[in-house]
Short mmCIF file of the C-alpha atoms (twelve columns), coordinates in Angstrom:
data_MODEL
# 
_entry.id   MODEL 
# 
loop_
_atom_site.group_PDB 
_atom_site.id 
_atom_site.type_symbol 
_atom_site.label_atom_id 
_atom_site.label_alt_id 
_atom_site.label_comp_id 
_atom_site.label_asym_id 
_atom_site.label_seq_id 
_atom_site.Cartn_x 
_atom_site.Cartn_y 
_atom_site.Cartn_z 
_atom_site.pdbx_PDB_model_num 
ATOM 1   C CA . MET A 1   94.845  72.642  85.993  1 
ATOM 2   C CA . SER A 2   91.802  71.311  85.694  1 
ATOM 3   C CA . ASN A 3   90.438  74.038  88.404  1 
ATOM 4   C CA . ILE A 4   91.358  76.516  86.135  1 
ATOM 5   C CA . ALA A 5   89.125  75.470  83.414  1 
ATOM 6   C CA . THR A 6   86.260  74.933  85.512  1 
ATOM 7   C CA . ASN A 7   86.326  77.980  86.976  1 
ATOM 8   C CA . THR A 8   86.298  79.805  83.849  1 
ATOM 9   C CA . THR A 9   82.494  79.477  83.129  1 
ATOM 10  C CA . THR A 10  80.306  82.441  83.449  1 
ATOM 11  C CA . GLY A 11  76.410  83.016  83.367  1 
ATOM 12  C CA . GLY A 12  73.660  80.211  83.804  1 
ATOM 13  C CA . GLY A 13  70.097  80.199  83.388  1 
ATOM 14  C CA . ALA A 14  67.937  78.029  80.755  1 
ATOM 15  C CA . GLY A 15  70.270  80.024  77.816  1 
ATOM 16  C CA . SER A 16  73.309  78.791  79.270  1 
ATOM 17  C CA . ARG A 17  72.046  75.262  78.777  1 
ATOM 18  C CA . SER A 18  70.652  75.492  75.414  1 
ATOM 19  C CA . GLY A 19  73.879  78.119  73.911  1 
ATOM 20  C CA . PRO A 20  77.749  77.719  74.201  1 
ATOM 21  C CA . ARG A 21  79.237  78.751  76.838  1 
ATOM 22  C CA . ARG A 22  80.866  82.317  77.543  1 
ATOM 23  C CA . HIS A 23  83.724  82.547  79.576  1 
ATOM 24  C CA . ALA A 24  84.523  86.066  81.835  1 
ATOM 25  C CA . ALA A 25  86.914  87.936  80.308  1 
ATOM 26  C CA . PHE A 26  88.956  88.248  83.250  1 
ATOM 27  C CA . SER A 27  88.382  86.011  86.499  1 
ATOM 28  C CA . LEU A 28  90.387  86.128  89.862  1 
ATOM 29  C CA . PRO A 29  89.216  82.537  90.373  1 
ATOM 30  C CA . ARG A 30  91.172  81.635  87.882  1 
ATOM 31  C CA . VAL A 31  94.535  84.019  88.595  1 
ATOM 32  C CA . TRP A 32  94.571  82.408  92.294  1 
ATOM 33  C CA . ALA A 33  93.955  78.858  90.714  1 
ATOM 34  C CA . LEU A 34  96.804  79.282  88.728  1 
ATOM 35  C CA . ALA A 35  98.861  81.461  91.723  1 
ATOM 36  C CA . ARG A 36  98.022  78.334  94.035  1 
ATOM 37  C CA . ASN A 37  99.870  76.025  91.537  1 
ATOM 38  C CA . THR A 38  102.598 78.333  91.142  1 
ATOM 39  C CA . PHE A 39  103.162 78.283  94.286  1 
ATOM 40  C CA . THR A 40  102.854 74.451  94.599  1 
ATOM 41  C CA . GLN A 41  105.233 74.313  91.501  1 
ATOM 42  C CA . LEU A 42  107.668 76.544  93.490  1 
ATOM 43  C CA . ALA A 43  107.437 74.742  96.495  1 
ATOM 44  C CA . ARG A 44  108.176 71.172  95.311  1 
ATOM 45  C CA . MET A 45  111.539 72.761  94.137  1 
ATOM 46  C CA . LYS A 46  113.011 72.539  97.313  1 
ATOM 47  C CA . VAL A 47  113.632 76.338  97.491  1 
ATOM 48  C CA . PHE A 48  112.473 76.476  101.563 1 
ATOM 49  C CA . TYR A 49  115.872 74.480  102.210 1 
ATOM 50  C CA . PHE A 50  117.374 78.121  102.515 1 
ATOM 51  C CA . MET A 51  116.001 78.249  105.664 1 
ATOM 52  C CA . LEU A 52  118.805 75.605  107.040 1 
ATOM 53  C CA . ILE A 53  121.416 78.779  105.824 1 
ATOM 54  C CA . PHE A 54  119.421 81.290  107.823 1 
ATOM 55  C CA . ILE A 55  118.586 79.448  110.937 1 
ATOM 56  C CA . VAL A 56  122.428 78.773  111.030 1 
ATOM 57  C CA . LEU A 57  123.099 82.472  110.571 1 
ATOM 58  C CA . VAL A 58  120.662 83.540  113.335 1 
ATOM 59  C CA . ILE A 59  121.653 80.778  115.938 1 
ATOM 60  C CA . ALA A 60  125.357 80.964  115.073 1 
ATOM 61  C CA . VAL A 61  125.606 84.975  115.619 1 
ATOM 62  C CA . ASN A 62  123.173 84.490  118.984 1 
ATOM 63  C CA . PHE A 63  126.043 82.646  120.161 1 
ATOM 64  C CA . LEU A 64  129.366 84.087  118.546 1 
ATOM 65  C CA . PHE A 65  129.180 87.299  120.313 1 
ATOM 66  C CA . LEU A 66  128.254 86.518  124.083 1 
ATOM 67  C CA . GLY A 67  131.320 88.576  124.998 1 
ATOM 68  C CA . TRP A 68  130.204 91.934  123.500 1 
ATOM 69  C CA . THR A 69  127.878 94.494  125.142 1 
ATOM 70  C CA . LEU A 70  124.421 94.630  125.108 1 
ATOM 71  C CA . ASP A 71  123.842 96.893  122.084 1 
ATOM 72  C CA . GLN A 72  126.557 94.899  120.027 1 
ATOM 73  C CA . GLN A 73  124.853 91.724  120.914 1 
ATOM 74  C CA . LEU A 74  121.500 92.319  120.065 1 
ATOM 75  C CA . LYS A 75  122.013 94.119  117.344 1 
ATOM 76  C CA . SER A 76  124.568 91.780  115.389 1 
ATOM 77  C CA . ILE A 77  121.898 89.559  115.631 1 
ATOM 78  C CA . SER A 78  119.147 92.157  113.825 1 
ATOM 79  C CA . ASP A 79  121.630 93.235  111.305 1 
ATOM 80  C CA . VAL A 80  122.548 89.616  110.486 1 
ATOM 81  C CA . ALA A 81  118.958 88.394  109.948 1 
ATOM 82  C CA . PHE A 82  117.638 91.443  108.022 1 
ATOM 83  C CA . GLY A 83  120.982 91.499  105.841 1 
ATOM 84  C CA . ALA A 84  119.790 87.283  105.136 1 
ATOM 85  C CA . MET A 85  116.211 88.013  104.301 1 
ATOM 86  C CA . ARG A 86  117.075 91.227  101.855 1 
ATOM 87  C CA . LEU A 87  119.598 89.084  99.612  1 
ATOM 88  C CA . PHE A 88  116.990 85.830  100.099 1 
ATOM 89  C CA . SER A 89  113.645 87.528  99.099  1 
ATOM 90  C CA . ALA A 90  115.108 89.345  96.491  1 
ATOM 91  C CA . VAL A 91  117.441 86.268  94.399  1 
ATOM 92  C CA . PHE A 92  113.948 84.365  95.257  1 
ATOM 93  C CA . ALA A 93  111.420 86.606  94.075  1 
ATOM 94  C CA . ILE A 94  113.836 87.480  90.845  1 
ATOM 95  C CA . VAL A 95  115.138 83.526  90.412  1 
ATOM 96  C CA . GLY A 96  111.712 82.451  90.957  1 
ATOM 97  C CA . THR A 97  109.709 84.563  88.506  1 
ATOM 98  C CA . ALA A 98  112.908 83.637  85.777  1 
ATOM 99  C CA . LEU A 99  112.029 79.950  85.846  1 
ATOM 100 C CA . LEU A 100 108.809 80.197  85.206  1 
ATOM 101 C CA . ILE A 101 107.834 80.637  82.116  1 
ATOM 102 C CA . PRO A 102 110.552 79.287  80.375  1 
ATOM 103 C CA . LYS A 103 109.968 75.924  82.678  1 
ATOM 104 C CA . ASP A 104 106.317 76.100  81.656  1 
ATOM 105 C CA . VAL A 105 107.288 75.980  77.945  1 
ATOM 106 C CA . GLU A 106 109.616 73.361  78.559  1 
ATOM 107 C CA . ASP A 107 106.676 70.922  80.219  1 
ATOM 108 C CA . ARG A 108 104.793 72.367  77.813  1 
ATOM 109 C CA . THR A 109 102.245 73.436  80.522  1 
ATOM 110 C CA . LEU A 110 102.101 76.372  78.930  1 
ATOM 111 C CA . TYR A 111 100.468 75.106  76.070  1 
ATOM 112 C CA . THR A 112 98.075  73.600  77.933  1 
ATOM 113 C CA . ILE A 113 97.036  76.327  80.281  1 
ATOM 114 C CA . LEU A 114 96.681  78.806  77.150  1 
ATOM 115 C CA . THR A 115 94.497  76.278  75.189  1 
ATOM 116 C CA . LYS A 116 92.000  76.560  77.724  1 
ATOM 117 C CA . PRO A 117 90.065  79.576  77.931  1 
ATOM 118 C CA . VAL A 118 92.857  81.841  79.862  1 
ATOM 119 C CA . PRO A 119 93.822  85.062  78.512  1 
ATOM 120 C CA . ARG A 120 97.738  85.759  79.036  1 
ATOM 121 C CA . ILE A 121 97.094  88.797  81.684  1 
ATOM 122 C CA . GLU A 122 95.431  86.248  83.801  1 
ATOM 123 C CA . TYR A 123 98.533  83.951  83.142  1 
ATOM 124 C CA . LEU A 124 101.381 86.774  84.086  1 
ATOM 125 C CA . LEU A 125 99.322  87.906  87.396  1 
ATOM 126 C CA . GLY A 126 98.746  84.058  88.445  1 
ATOM 127 C CA . LYS A 127 102.397 83.662  87.936  1 
ATOM 128 C CA . LEU A 128 103.660 86.447  89.834  1 
ATOM 129 C CA . ALA A 129 100.671 86.465  92.419  1 
ATOM 130 C CA . GLY A 130 102.112 82.958  92.975  1 
ATOM 131 C CA . VAL A 131 106.221 84.103  93.560  1 
ATOM 132 C CA . LEU A 132 104.612 86.725  95.912  1 
ATOM 133 C CA . LEU A 133 103.134 84.067  97.975  1 
ATOM 134 C CA . LEU A 134 106.738 81.842  98.118  1 
ATOM 135 C CA . VAL A 135 108.367 85.241  99.021  1 
ATOM 136 C CA . ALA A 136 105.361 86.490  101.557 1 
ATOM 137 C CA . ALA A 137 105.908 82.757  103.325 1 
ATOM 138 C CA . SER A 138 109.550 82.968  103.032 1 
ATOM 139 C CA . ILE A 139 109.799 86.186  104.954 1 
ATOM 140 C CA . ALA A 140 107.191 85.152  107.686 1 
ATOM 141 C CA . MET A 141 109.648 82.078  108.749 1 
ATOM 142 C CA . MET A 142 112.065 84.278  109.129 1 
ATOM 143 C CA . ALA A 143 110.998 87.114  110.522 1 
ATOM 144 C CA . VAL A 144 108.942 84.272  112.813 1 
ATOM 145 C CA . LEU A 145 112.612 83.208  113.679 1 
ATOM 146 C CA . TYR A 146 114.555 85.897  113.613 1 
ATOM 147 C CA . LEU A 147 112.362 87.562  116.358 1 
ATOM 148 C CA . ALA A 148 111.328 84.522  118.204 1 
ATOM 149 C CA . VAL A 149 115.652 84.067  118.842 1 
ATOM 150 C CA . LEU A 150 115.908 88.800  119.885 1 
ATOM 151 C CA . TYR A 151 113.054 88.118  122.163 1 
ATOM 152 C CA . MET A 152 114.269 84.766  123.562 1 
ATOM 153 C CA . ARG A 153 118.115 86.926  123.523 1 
ATOM 154 C CA . GLN A 154 116.835 89.910  125.039 1 
ATOM 155 C CA . GLY A 155 115.196 88.483  127.743 1 
ATOM 156 C CA . GLN A 156 118.619 86.543  128.910 1 
ATOM 157 C CA . ILE A 157 120.357 89.576  128.680 1 
ATOM 158 C CA . LEU A 158 117.647 91.830  130.871 1 
ATOM 159 C CA . GLU A 159 118.301 88.672  133.589 1 
ATOM 160 C CA . GLN A 160 121.925 89.186  133.615 1 
ATOM 161 C CA . MET A 161 121.908 92.820  133.673 1 
ATOM 162 C CA . ILE A 162 119.101 92.920  136.583 1 
ATOM 163 C CA . ALA A 163 121.166 90.454  138.650 1 
ATOM 164 C CA . ASP A 164 124.511 92.559  137.834 1 
ATOM 165 C CA . HIS A 165 122.518 96.050  138.652 1 
ATOM 166 C CA . PRO A 166 120.395 95.017  141.397 1 
ATOM 167 C CA . HIS A 167 120.654 98.843  142.774 1 
ATOM 168 C CA . ILE A 168 119.431 100.054 139.200 1 
ATOM 169 C CA . ASP A 169 115.526 100.135 138.749 1 
ATOM 170 C CA . PRO A 170 114.684 96.915  137.035 1 
ATOM 171 C CA . GLU A 171 111.698 99.245  134.853 1 
ATOM 172 C CA . GLN A 172 114.814 101.180 133.960 1 
ATOM 173 C CA . LEU A 173 117.057 98.210  132.932 1 
ATOM 174 C CA . ARG A 174 114.046 96.492  130.845 1 
ATOM 175 C CA . GLU A 175 113.584 99.640  128.756 1 
ATOM 176 C CA . THR A 176 117.198 100.220 128.186 1 
ATOM 177 C CA . VAL A 177 117.202 96.466  126.484 1 
ATOM 178 C CA . PHE A 178 114.072 96.634  124.712 1 
ATOM 179 C CA . ALA A 179 114.526 99.440  122.802 1 
ATOM 180 C CA . GLN A 180 117.091 97.033  121.091 1 
ATOM 181 C CA . GLY A 181 114.665 93.763  121.075 1 
ATOM 182 C CA . VAL A 182 111.390 93.044  120.077 1 
ATOM 183 C CA . ARG A 183 109.865 96.140  118.517 1 
ATOM 184 C CA . ALA A 184 106.679 97.072  116.114 1 
ATOM 185 C CA . ASP A 185 109.317 98.926  113.772 1 
ATOM 186 C CA . LEU A 186 110.979 95.893  113.073 1 
ATOM 187 C CA . VAL A 187 107.916 94.195  112.076 1 
ATOM 188 C CA . THR A 188 107.150 97.659  110.041 1 
ATOM 189 C CA . ALA A 189 110.740 97.020  108.227 1 
ATOM 190 C CA . VAL A 190 110.491 93.254  107.390 1 
ATOM 191 C CA . VAL A 191 106.957 94.332  105.218 1 
ATOM 192 C CA . ALA A 192 108.736 96.956  103.565 1 
ATOM 193 C CA . LEU A 193 111.243 94.121  102.807 1 
ATOM 194 C CA . PHE A 194 108.153 92.164  101.663 1 
ATOM 195 C CA . LEU A 195 107.661 95.136  98.989  1 
ATOM 196 C CA . GLN A 196 110.609 95.278  97.697  1 
ATOM 197 C CA . ALA A 197 110.763 91.677  96.805  1 
ATOM 198 C CA . ALA A 198 107.684 92.192  95.260  1 
ATOM 199 C CA . VAL A 199 108.867 94.958  93.115  1 
ATOM 200 C CA . ALA A 200 111.872 92.810  92.018  1 
ATOM 201 C CA . ALA A 201 109.365 90.324  90.986  1 
ATOM 202 C CA . GLY A 202 107.507 92.641  88.820  1 
ATOM 203 C CA . VAL A 203 111.203 93.520  87.235  1 
ATOM 204 C CA . ALA A 204 111.789 90.084  86.707  1 
ATOM 205 C CA . LEU A 205 108.089 89.309  84.962  1 
ATOM 206 C CA . LEU A 206 108.342 92.156  82.665  1 
ATOM 207 C CA . VAL A 207 112.428 90.799  81.517  1 
ATOM 208 C CA . SER A 208 110.950 87.385  81.374  1 
ATOM 209 C CA . THR A 209 108.576 88.194  78.720  1 
ATOM 210 C CA . PHE A 210 111.293 89.061  76.049  1 
ATOM 211 C CA . ALA A 211 114.599 87.484  77.261  1 
ATOM 212 C CA . SER A 212 116.222 84.921  75.617  1 
ATOM 213 C CA . SER A 213 117.038 83.164  78.436  1 
ATOM 214 C CA . THR A 214 116.486 82.652  82.184  1 
ATOM 215 C CA . LEU A 215 120.057 83.339  83.311  1 
ATOM 216 C CA . PHE A 216 119.566 86.505  80.263  1 
ATOM 217 C CA . THR A 217 116.336 87.564  82.889  1 
ATOM 218 C CA . ILE A 218 118.126 86.777  86.185  1 
ATOM 219 C CA . VAL A 219 121.482 89.085  85.495  1 
ATOM 220 C CA . VAL A 220 119.125 92.357  84.114  1 
ATOM 221 C CA . SER A 221 116.860 92.143  86.753  1 
ATOM 222 C CA . LEU A 222 119.763 91.639  89.728  1 
ATOM 223 C CA . MET A 223 121.295 94.658  87.366  1 
ATOM 224 C CA . VAL A 224 118.301 96.772  87.967  1 
ATOM 225 C CA . PHE A 225 117.877 95.641  91.739  1 
ATOM 226 C CA . LEU A 226 121.507 96.837  91.949  1 
ATOM 227 C CA . VAL A 227 121.438 99.859  90.263  1 
ATOM 228 C CA . GLY A 228 118.053 100.664 92.243  1 
ATOM 229 C CA . HIS A 229 119.559 100.727 95.120  1 
ATOM 230 C CA . GLY A 230 121.898 103.455 93.941  1 
ATOM 231 C CA . GLN A 231 119.268 105.852 92.215  1 
ATOM 232 C CA . SER A 232 118.288 107.685 94.664  1 
ATOM 233 C CA . LEU A 233 121.894 108.918 94.900  1 
ATOM 234 C CA . ALA A 234 122.372 109.270 90.966  1 
ATOM 235 C CA . ARG A 235 119.373 111.502 91.110  1 
ATOM 236 C CA . GLU A 236 120.674 113.904 93.454  1 
ATOM 237 C CA . VAL A 237 123.710 114.441 92.029  1 
ATOM 238 C CA . TRP A 238 121.887 115.124 88.426  1 
ATOM 239 C CA . LEU A 239 119.283 117.006 90.046  1 
ATOM 240 C CA . GLY A 240 121.313 118.724 92.412  1 
ATOM 241 C CA . GLY A 241 118.877 121.216 94.271  1 
ATOM 242 C CA . GLY A 242 116.246 120.841 92.192  1 
ATOM 243 C CA . GLU A 243 116.960 124.857 91.310  1 
ATOM 244 C CA . GLY A 244 116.921 125.319 87.721  1 
ATOM 245 C CA . VAL A 245 116.521 122.004 86.487  1 
ATOM 246 C CA . SER A 246 115.274 121.968 83.021  1 
ATOM 247 C CA . ALA A 247 111.635 120.023 82.443  1 
ATOM 248 C CA . ALA A 248 113.794 117.342 80.167  1 
ATOM 249 C CA . ALA A 249 116.418 116.537 82.848  1 
ATOM 250 C CA . GLN A 250 113.609 116.121 85.327  1 
ATOM 251 C CA . PHE A 251 111.501 113.855 82.316  1 
ATOM 252 C CA . PHE A 252 114.649 112.194 81.826  1 
ATOM 253 C CA . SER A 253 115.026 111.373 85.784  1 
ATOM 254 C CA . GLY A 254 111.202 110.110 85.985  1 
ATOM 255 C CA . MET A 255 112.143 107.953 83.100  1 
ATOM 256 C CA . VAL A 256 114.937 106.613 85.298  1 
ATOM 257 C CA . ALA A 257 113.024 106.186 87.973  1 
ATOM 258 C CA . LEU A 258 110.251 103.886 86.209  1 
ATOM 259 C CA . ILE A 259 112.882 101.640 84.926  1 
ATOM 260 C CA . PHE A 260 114.693 101.474 87.977  1 
ATOM 261 C CA . PRO A 261 112.913 101.897 90.766  1 
ATOM 262 C CA . ASP A 262 114.096 103.407 94.017  1 
ATOM 263 C CA . PHE A 263 114.970 99.893  95.777  1 
ATOM 264 C CA . SER A 264 116.759 101.997 98.813  1 
ATOM 265 C CA . LEU A 265 113.175 103.370 99.591  1 
ATOM 266 C CA . PHE A 266 112.011 100.188 100.695 1 
ATOM 267 C CA . VAL A 267 115.282 99.702  103.561 1 
ATOM 268 C CA . LEU A 268 113.653 100.931 106.564 1 
ATOM 269 C CA . TYR A 269 115.989 98.230  109.052 1 
ATOM 270 C CA . ASP A 270 118.917 100.721 108.758 1 
ATOM 271 C CA . GLY A 271 117.473 104.607 109.999 1 
ATOM 272 C CA . ILE A 272 115.768 101.889 112.492 1 
ATOM 273 C CA . ALA A 273 118.933 100.373 113.649 1 
ATOM 274 C CA . GLU A 274 119.855 103.751 114.323 1 
ATOM 275 C CA . GLY A 275 117.320 104.631 116.876 1 
ATOM 276 C CA . GLN A 276 115.077 106.473 114.042 1 
ATOM 277 C CA . SER A 277 111.502 105.160 113.422 1 
ATOM 278 C CA . PRO A 278 109.816 105.428 109.850 1 
ATOM 279 C CA . PRO A 279 107.401 108.795 109.396 1 
ATOM 280 C CA . ALA A 280 104.258 108.287 110.293 1 
ATOM 281 C CA . GLY A 281 102.340 106.431 107.186 1 
ATOM 282 C CA . THR A 282 105.515 105.625 105.432 1 
ATOM 283 C CA . LEU A 283 104.284 101.283 104.720 1 
ATOM 284 C CA . PRO A 284 100.823 102.531 103.372 1 
ATOM 285 C CA . LYS A 285 103.063 104.562 101.060 1 
ATOM 286 C CA . LEU A 286 105.173 101.937 100.374 1 
ATOM 287 C CA . GLY A 287 102.126 99.637  99.592  1 
ATOM 288 C CA . LEU A 288 100.963 102.297 97.177  1 
ATOM 289 C CA . LEU A 289 104.311 102.701 95.344  1 
ATOM 290 C CA . THR A 290 104.466 98.676  95.148  1 
ATOM 291 C CA . LEU A 291 101.224 98.459  93.704  1 
ATOM 292 C CA . PHE A 292 102.236 100.996 91.280  1 
ATOM 293 C CA . TYR A 293 105.004 99.430  90.234  1 
ATOM 294 C CA . LEU A 294 103.449 96.041  89.857  1 
ATOM 295 C CA . ALA A 295 100.771 97.907  87.122  1 
ATOM 296 C CA . VAL A 296 102.844 99.492  85.128  1 
ATOM 297 C CA . TYR A 297 105.327 96.206  84.636  1 
ATOM 298 C CA . SER A 298 102.537 94.154  84.397  1 
ATOM 299 C CA . ILE A 299 100.602 95.457  81.814  1 
ATOM 300 C CA . ALA A 300 104.081 96.465  80.333  1 
ATOM 301 C CA . SER A 301 104.358 92.339  80.636  1 
ATOM 302 C CA . TRP A 302 101.154 91.548  78.947  1 
ATOM 303 C CA . LEU A 303 101.787 93.987  75.915  1 
ATOM 304 C CA . VAL A 304 105.136 92.057  75.453  1 
ATOM 305 C CA . PHE A 305 103.590 88.557  75.810  1 
ATOM 306 C CA . ALA A 306 100.562 89.068  73.661  1 
ATOM 307 C CA . LYS A 307 102.906 89.525  71.086  1 
ATOM 308 C CA . LYS A 308 105.102 86.844  71.662  1 
ATOM 309 C CA . GLU A 309 104.557 83.425  69.451  1 
ATOM 310 C CA . LEU A 310 104.918 80.725  71.303  1 
# 
């Protein structure tokens, strides 16, 4: 953690040598140093072992359904891969965030950091950024493996179809196979999964600042995550068609949406699997929504954590 302290000084010139050294009220280098340290801390906990499970799932589904039709084979690979990525990314975002503050308290690392000129908001942002780095690396590895397997499988299917249907134009067969294979929409869906996990990590960060135990943080965060997936349906039932709805009901719905983010907005794969491409601008909108939620949860976490006696 020595690099955190060395990044805290600001100012220069002769005045800084003769008087007390001043420290910046907020420093991105300090946040980045905490983020790198958090990423290393989580990586040392061998969380990447989950990749073995993911590899087994993706490779197994590649060979288990060889007798299925073209659409079923390629779709089964994507269904299993995205299901696993959605589960793993959410679990790592929540559990990884929930473990950080209690572990730092147990190891007394938190006291060492806060005795240095490191504001508590920087500590929280650094920890959150470190978790997001881990989640991003995990999703990237899973996505590369999934797309590689899907690409190889679609190539094998295309060769087989060309051999079985020599009277059909190969270009037509290629379009048919590639429509269910690797395409840009799948990358968009993967990025949306990361944004979903980032919001889940923000929720876990807030809960961890006032939770009495790590288990409580995990359980509450998972409940918010699950409720968030059904929030849009509940809001639709509550508000109906939107006509004749009172201002109080709309305000209550907005508060619920703030506490329980609509995680279903980030699930783009289901529509893509049915042949629907996301509307233009979907990813930028989700990115802005993610930044909004992270800002709200980070500020709320700081307000709680700043008053917490350690």
